MARMAR-296471 format. One line per 8 residues: number of its first residue (from 1); their letters; for each residue x, y, z of N, C-alpha, C. Coordinates in Angstrom, 2 decimals. Example, Ala and Ser with C-alpha at 12.3 -4.5 7.8 and 13.67 -1.06 7.14 Angstrom:
1 = as = 13.19 -5.69 7.80 12.30 -4.50 7.80 13.20 -3.30 7.80; 12.85 -2.25 7.08 13.67 -1.06 7.14 12.90 0.03 7.87
***
This chain:
1 = mslkrtnv = -7.82 25.85 -19.77 -8.07 25.74 -18.35 -8.79 24.42 -18.08; -8.28 23.67 -17.16 -8.89 22.41 -16.78 -9.88 22.68 -15.64; -11.08 22.16 -15.78 -12.11 22.37 -14.77 -12.44 21.06 -14.09; -12.88 21.15 -12.83 -13.28 19.98 -12.08 -14.72 20.15 -11.65; -15.49 19.12 -11.81 -16.91 19.17 -11.47 -17.10 19.05 -9.96; -18.06 19.84 -9.44 -18.44 19.75 -8.03 -19.91 20.08 -7.90; -20.50 19.69 -6.82 -21.92 19.99 -6.57 -22.02 20.91 -5.37; -22.90 21.89 -5.46 -23.15 22.80 -4.34 -24.66 22.98 -4.20
9 = yadpedla = -25.08 23.34 -3.01 -26.48 23.68 -2.77 -26.57 25.20 -2.72; -27.60 25.76 -3.35 -27.78 27.21 -3.39 -29.24 27.55 -3.13; -29.45 28.72 -2.56 -30.82 29.21 -2.34 -31.49 29.46 -3.68; -32.76 29.16 -3.79 -33.48 29.41 -5.04 -33.43 30.89 -5.46; -33.45 31.79 -4.50 -33.37 33.23 -4.82 -32.03 33.56 -5.47; -30.94 32.99 -4.95 -29.62 33.23 -5.53 -29.55 32.66 -6.95; -30.12 31.49 -7.15 -30.12 30.88 -8.48 -30.90 31.72 -9.48; -31.99 32.33 -9.02 -32.77 33.21 -9.91 -31.94 34.44 -10.30
17 = iikeaarr = -31.19 34.98 -9.36 -30.33 36.14 -9.65 -29.24 35.74 -10.63; -28.66 34.57 -10.42 -27.62 34.07 -11.34 -28.18 33.88 -12.74; -29.36 33.30 -12.83 -30.01 33.07 -14.13 -30.22 34.41 -14.85; -30.71 35.41 -14.14 -30.96 36.72 -14.74 -29.65 37.40 -15.16; -28.63 37.32 -14.32 -27.34 37.91 -14.65 -26.73 37.26 -15.88; -26.84 35.95 -15.97 -26.31 35.22 -17.13 -27.05 35.63 -18.40; -28.36 35.76 -18.32 -29.15 36.17 -19.47 -28.75 37.57 -19.94; -28.65 38.51 -18.98 -28.28 39.89 -19.32 -26.91 39.99 -19.95
25 = rgvseaei = -25.96 39.21 -19.44 -24.58 39.28 -19.92 -24.32 38.39 -21.12; -25.24 37.51 -21.41 -25.06 36.62 -22.55 -24.02 35.54 -22.31; -23.93 35.08 -21.06 -23.01 34.00 -20.72 -23.80 32.91 -20.01; -23.15 31.78 -19.78 -23.84 30.68 -19.11 -23.95 30.94 -17.60; -24.92 30.30 -16.99 -25.04 30.37 -15.54 -23.79 29.80 -14.88; -23.22 28.77 -15.49 -22.00 28.17 -14.94 -20.86 29.19 -14.90; -20.80 30.05 -15.92 -19.74 31.06 -15.94 -19.91 32.06 -14.80; -21.14 32.46 -14.54 -21.41 33.37 -13.41 -21.00 32.69 -12.10
33 = irqgihla = -21.34 31.43 -11.95 -20.99 30.69 -10.73 -19.47 30.54 -10.61; -18.78 30.22 -11.71 -17.31 30.12 -11.67 -16.67 31.44 -11.24; -17.19 32.54 -11.78 -16.65 33.85 -11.40 -16.88 34.13 -9.93; -18.06 33.76 -9.43 -18.35 33.94 -8.01 -17.44 33.11 -7.12; -17.19 31.88 -7.53 -16.28 31.01 -6.77 -14.89 31.61 -6.75; -14.43 32.11 -7.90 -13.10 32.71 -7.97 -13.00 33.93 -7.05; -14.01 34.80 -7.09 -13.99 35.98 -6.23 -13.97 35.60 -4.74; -14.77 34.60 -4.38 -14.80 34.14 -2.99 -13.46 33.53 -2.58
41 = amahrvwd = -12.87 32.75 -3.48 -11.58 32.13 -3.17 -10.50 33.19 -2.97; -10.48 34.20 -3.84 -9.47 35.25 -3.72 -9.69 36.10 -2.47; -10.94 36.30 -2.09 -11.24 37.10 -0.90 -10.76 36.42 0.37; -10.67 35.09 0.34 -10.27 34.35 1.54 -8.85 33.79 1.45; -8.14 34.16 0.41 -6.79 33.64 0.22 -5.85 34.22 1.28; -4.95 33.39 1.76 -3.92 33.82 2.70 -2.60 33.82 1.93; -1.98 34.98 1.87 -0.73 35.12 1.11 0.45 34.66 1.95; 1.49 34.18 1.29 2.67 33.67 1.97 3.50 34.78 2.62
49 = eplfsrtf = 3.40 35.99 2.10 4.16 37.10 2.66 3.32 38.36 2.61; 3.63 39.32 3.46 2.87 40.58 3.44 3.01 41.28 2.09; 2.02 42.08 1.76 1.98 42.75 0.47 3.20 43.63 0.24; 3.66 44.33 1.24 4.75 45.29 1.06 6.08 44.79 1.59; 6.25 43.50 1.81 7.47 43.00 2.43 8.71 43.27 1.59; 8.57 43.36 0.27 9.74 43.60 -0.56 9.82 45.04 -1.03; 8.86 45.86 -0.69 8.83 47.23 -1.16 9.41 48.19 -0.13; 9.07 48.01 1.13 9.52 48.91 2.17 10.40 48.18 3.17
57 = egpgrtld = 11.46 48.83 3.58 12.22 48.30 4.70 11.44 48.66 5.95; 11.45 47.79 6.91 10.67 48.08 8.10 11.20 47.37 9.31; 10.52 47.55 10.43 10.98 47.00 11.70 10.64 45.53 11.89; 10.04 44.86 10.91 9.69 43.46 11.06 8.40 43.23 11.81; 7.57 44.24 11.85 6.26 44.14 12.49 5.26 44.90 11.63; 3.99 44.69 11.91 2.97 45.43 11.18 3.07 46.90 11.55; 3.13 47.74 10.53 3.28 49.17 10.77 1.94 49.78 11.17; 2.00 50.77 12.07 0.78 51.50 12.40 0.64 52.68 11.46
65 = rgdvreav = -0.43 53.41 11.56 -0.72 54.51 10.65 0.40 55.55 10.62; 0.92 55.89 11.77 2.01 56.86 11.84 3.27 56.38 11.13; 3.59 55.10 11.31 4.76 54.52 10.63 4.60 54.58 9.12; 3.39 54.26 8.63 3.14 54.27 7.19 3.25 55.69 6.66; 2.65 56.64 7.35 2.73 58.04 6.90 4.18 58.51 6.85; 4.96 58.15 7.85 6.37 58.54 7.89 7.14 57.91 6.73; 6.90 56.63 6.45 7.59 55.95 5.36 7.22 56.57 4.02; 5.94 56.91 3.84 5.52 57.53 2.59 6.13 58.92 2.46
73 = adavhret = 6.13 59.68 3.54 6.72 61.02 3.50 8.21 60.94 3.16; 8.92 59.98 3.74 10.34 59.81 3.43 10.54 59.44 1.97; 9.70 58.56 1.45 9.82 58.15 0.05 9.54 59.32 -0.88; 8.53 60.12 -0.57 8.20 61.29 -1.40 9.35 62.28 -1.34; 9.90 62.48 -0.16 11.03 63.41 -0.02 12.22 62.95 -0.85; 12.51 61.65 -0.83 13.62 61.12 -1.62 13.36 61.30 -3.11; 12.11 61.09 -3.54 11.75 61.20 -4.96 11.82 62.64 -5.45; 11.52 63.59 -4.60 11.44 64.98 -5.04 12.68 65.79 -4.69
81 = kpgtdt = 13.63 65.20 -3.99 14.84 65.91 -3.61 15.74 66.09 -4.84; 16.12 67.34 -5.15 16.97 67.58 -6.32 18.30 66.85 -6.22; 18.76 66.34 -7.38 20.08 65.70 -7.44 20.13 64.26 -6.97; 18.97 63.66 -6.73 18.98 62.25 -6.30 18.55 61.37 -7.46; 19.15 60.20 -7.56 18.76 59.23 -8.59 17.84 58.22 -7.96; 16.76 57.89 -8.68 15.84 56.85 -8.17 15.59 55.84 -9.23
***
């Protein structure tokens, strides 16, 4: 993995927590910070397509709760119906 150096400012309290976590886990403070950056990046990532776009056929809009329940019920019915191949 190729890493790139950057500088950030952090609260002293956060740095103390990072130092303690690194000590307890037996890893470097930098590793704790890298993991935190990765988690933050993934939390704010915008995906190119909806999560279920290739799994469920749909009306081309965000489904509401009733639509999702109906789709799941239909899928369960298809899976449990005797004589059907899935």
